C-alpha positions, 0 to 999 in steps of 0.5 A: 442353303440348309435343308428345311427340317419337317416335323409334326406341328401341334396345331389341334386344340381340344375342340379339334381333338373332341371332334375327331373322337366323336366324328370317327366313332359316328359312321353308319353303324348306329343307323343299321346295327339295332336291327340285328340286335333286335333279332338277337335278343328281341327285347326293347329293354335289353337292347338299351341295356346293351347300348348303355353297357357299350357306352360305359365300357367305351368311356371307362376305356377312354378314361384309362387311356387318358393316363397313357396319353398323358405319359406318352403324348407322341404320334402313334398313340396306342402302338406306343403305349403297347410297346412301352408296356410289352415290347416291340413284338406285341406293339408290331402285332397291334400295328399289323392288325390295324394296317391289314384290317382294323383301320383300312378295313374300316375305311373301306367299309365306311367308304362303301357305306357312303356309296350305298347311300349315294345310290339312293340319289344316283341309281346308276351306281348300282350298275355292275361293271364286272365280276370275278367268279360268282362271289365278287361283283364289281359295281360303280359303288366300289369305284365311287368308294375308292374315289372318296378314299383317294380324295380324302387322302389327297386332302389330308396330305395338304396339311393338318389344317385341311383335315381339321376343317373337314372334321369340324364341318362334317362332325358338326353337321351330323351332330346337328342332324342327329339331334334333330332326328332324335328330337323329332323322333321322340316327340312324334313317337311319344304321341303314338302308342308304339313306345308303350307297346314296345315296352309292355313286355320289355324284359321278355327276350328271344332270338328271331330267325328268318329261315330260308323258306321265309318262315320265322323261328322264335326262341325264348331266352333267359339265364345263361342263354340270354347272357350268351346272346347279349355277349354275342350281339354286343359286338354290333354296338361295340363296333359302332362305338369303336375308333375313339382311340384314333385321337391318340394316333395324332398326339404329336399334332395336338396342343398340350396333349397331356391335358387335351387328349384325356379330356377329348377322349372323355368328352367325345365318348360321353357325347356319342354314348348319349347320342346312341342311347337317345337314337335307339329310344327314338327308334323304339318310339317310332317303330314296332320292335317286332315285324315281318319280312317281305317286299310287300310289308310297309315300313311300320310292318317291317318294324325294327327287326326286319327294316329293309336292308337293316336300315333302321335309321332310314325307316325311322326317318320315313316314319317321321317324314314319309319318303322324303325322310328316306332321302334325308337320312341317306344324305345324313349318312353320306355326311356322317360317313364322309366325315368319319372317313376323313378322321380315320384316314388322317389318324391312321397315317400317323400310326404307320408313320410311328411304326416306320420310325421304329423300322417296323413299316415301309421306310419311306412312310417315316418321311414328312412332306412339305406340309409336315404330314406323313404323306407316304404313310397316308398313300400306303394306307389308301392303296390297301383300303382301295384294294379291300374295296375291290375284294368285297371282303372288308366286311368279313375282315372287320368281323374277324378283326373286331375280336382282335381289337378287343384283345388289344384294348384289354392288353393296353389297359392291362399296360396301366398296371404294368407301367404303374409297377415298372415306372412308379415315378413316371410323370402322370399328368392325368391318372386313370379314373377309378384306378384300379377298380374301373380298369379291372372291371373293363378288363373282366367284362371285355374278357367275358365278352371275348370268351362268349364270342369264342364260344358263339362265333368260333370261326370268325374269332379264330380267323381274327386270331389268325390275322394277328398271328400272321404278323409274327413272321412279318415282324421277324422279317422287318427285324432281319432287314434292320440287322 
């Protein structure tokens, strides 16, 4: 009796792929980061400009990736593109960073965000169950976060169809809920003077700092100082818009990938960009931009800047529906983060599967189970993500890795130019929109953001580069094992 040969099945259509792009992008960030951005620049107009620039950068990158996806419709996506343009070492460093921090750190952070909002309904999750020194505290929230990661990993080992159903259902649910929040927010907000007040001096920027003694320091920003502040705070919106490239990891399971991956990248990033800008308009219509800290202040008095625990989305929902809105927003974010993590877990395992096939990851991660999915790769990812939940350091790691992630985006889009020169006759079912102008603009603007981050956040960006550099000796360890 011959052994059954297992291989990845192309069972995902355009709707599934677009759902994965949008679902992986929309997690908890859009409900939180505008508070930090408001403190950093203090201007309603500049906040919207930052979100618009983020959307345009994301869409231009996605359109550029479309050409690479059409050329190389294989599992592993960005890892494969980098390898073809730059060789195995650089592609391994990308895969290493994705495994150690980017993918698993995001999975851990999103799972903990799910737990944080679950605690709104189940306060016992806040209960402390242990600690390691003074800095690391274990609570029931971390236990729930790990359980969610394990559950979603288990579901995704049962076949691509299981993951597809979860992705479609939860992405649809959160898109409907977000559009409802935006529509109600803008409608109700425009019947007040809040929006007009926020835009009365819309270009006047300034940094607001809450000092340790509770006093507030305001520093006006203009010229180079304003550009520097915008370049530093854009990391918040960029992180909220990240993970769009995850669809390239599962290229081996998408029908007609040469057409559907480029289309899904464009449609998914366009949809999320529109939602994010409209959500921020709704926030500015409902809540004053400036506010005051303190436990005695009301939701409106806190404003966007000092929303409780930076939960701007919850504050906006509260402005619409009172206390009921807080619970509804908590439920929405639980739906959002659950669906987001399903997509992250599904796609990440395919990248590590591709690395294992090249001998650059654990050998068994290259095996497919009876359901034709790389179950071992998924479980390795699960174990590391759960560990990051326990350490409580995933947030720091994500900060370090965001800079490195931007560098790899720049490298990948730079690979367009390399491959056009090295392989001019290669099949390109889709060619990058606006080539060479759009890819060049992306590289220039993102490089300037990276320089800005190096200047304004040297510690975290340096640690991000350190994580990447740690992959070099690991790479040679894998290469020696192959010899």
